[in-house]
Structures are given as structure tokens and as C-alpha cells.
C-alpha positions in Angstrom: -41.9 37.6 43.9 -43.5 35.7 46.8 -40.1 35.1 48.3 -39.2 38.8 48.2 -42.5 39.7 49.8 -41.9 37.1 52.5 -38.4 38.5 53.1 -39.7 42.1 53.4 -42.5 41.0 55.8 -40.0 39.0 57.9 -37.6 41.9 58.1 -40.4 44.4 59.1 -41.8 41.9 61.6 -38.4 41.4 63.1 -37.7 45.1 63.5 -41.1 45.8 65.0 -41.4 42.8 67.3 -37.8 42.5 68.2 -37.9 38.9 69.2 -35.4 37.5 71.6 -33.8 34.1 71.5 -34.2 32.0 74.7 -31.0 31.6 76.6 -30.7 27.8 76.2 -30.9 28.2 72.4 -28.4 31.1 72.1 -25.3 28.9 71.5 -27.0 27.4 68.5 -28.1 30.6 66.7 -24.7 31.4 65.1 -24.3 27.9 63.9 -27.8 27.9 62.4 -27.2 31.2 60.7 -23.9 29.9 59.1 -25.6 26.7 58.0 -28.4 28.7 56.5 -26.0 30.9 54.7 -24.2 27.9 53.3 -27.5 26.7 51.8 -28.3 30.1 50.4 -25.0 30.5 48.7 -25.2 26.9 47.4 -28.7 27.8 46.0 -27.3 30.9 44.4 -24.5 28.9 42.8 -27.0 26.4 41.5 -29.2 29.2 40.2 -26.3 30.7 38.3 -25.3 27.3 37.0 -28.8 26.8 35.8 -29.5 23.7 37.9 -31.5 25.2 40.8 -34.3 23.1 42.2 -36.5 24.7 44.9 -37.2 21.4 46.6 -33.5 20.6 46.8 -32.9 24.1 48.2 -35.5 23.8 50.9 -34.3 20.3 52.0 -30.7 21.5 51.9 -31.6 24.6 54.0 -33.5 22.8 56.6 -31.1 19.8 56.6 -28.0 22.0 57.0 -29.5 23.9 60.0 -30.7 20.7 61.7 -27.5 18.7 61.2 -25.4 21.6 62.4 -27.6 22.1 65.5 -27.6 18.4 66.3 -23.8 18.3 66.0 -23.3 21.2 68.3 -25.9 19.8 70.8 -24.0 16.5 70.8 -20.8 18.3 71.3 -22.3 20.1 74.3 -23.4 16.8 75.7 -20.0 15.3 75.3 -18.2 18.4 76.7 -16.6 19.5 73.5 -19.3 21.9 72.3 -16.9 24.8 71.7 -14.5 22.7 69.6 -17.3 21.1 67.6 -18.9 24.5 67.0 -15.6 25.9 65.7 -15.3 22.8 63.4 -18.8 23.3 62.1 -18.2 27.0 61.4 -14.9 26.3 59.7 -16.4 23.6 57.4 -19.4 25.6 56.5 -17.3 28.7 56.0 -15.1 26.8 53.6 -18.2 25.7 51.7 -19.5 29.3 51.6 -16.2 30.7 50.3 -16.0 27.9 47.7 -19.5 28.7 46.5 -18.7 32.4 46.3 -15.5 31.6 44.3 -17.5 29.6 41.9 -20.1 32.3 41.6 -17.4 34.9 41.0 -15.7 32.8 38.3 -19.1 32.2 36.6 -20.2 35.9 36.7 -16.9 37.7 36.1 -15.0 35.0 34.2 -12.2 35.4 36.7 
């Protein structure tokens, strides 16, 4: 219940305040969102499998976002930021779809 209330408050605050992302951080936002989605779908899969642990979820969520952002930052410093960003999105996308397939199989037995 607390998470739902926090989500609603966050959505309302975002709509009312309309925050902007600083220009230097804009290339990292899509990567952070995809990394966060990977953690969310992993957590949902764990919940459905009955092995969800909130501490593991929080560490996974923060860890995914930080590792993805560091990888893209290092790619930018090495001059291969676009290629590394694409790689990170592909890998995390595969994990998201893998988790969704497992969730679908578990829920619909298909």
C-alpha cells in the first residue's frame, strides 16, 4: 500500500511540477529507464515465482541503473557512447522480454 501511495504521489508531483532533465544528463535517462524496467520486471517475475525479496529488489534496481549509467558514461569517454548505449539497451531488452515470457508462462500456462 505504501508503494502505491508513493507511486501516485510521484506521478502527481511529476505532472504538476514538470521537472526537466539537465542537458548533460539527457543521454543517460533512456538507459536508466530501461535498466529500471529490467529490475521491475525481474521483481515481478520473482513475486509470481514466490521468491521476491524487497532488499534484493532495491539493490537490483539501484545497481542496474548505476551500472548501466556508468557503462554509458565510460562509452562516452572512450568515444563509443552510442554503440555502448545500444548494447546496454539490447541486453536489458532481452532480459525484459525473457522475464515477460516467464511471467506469461507462469500466469497463463502458455
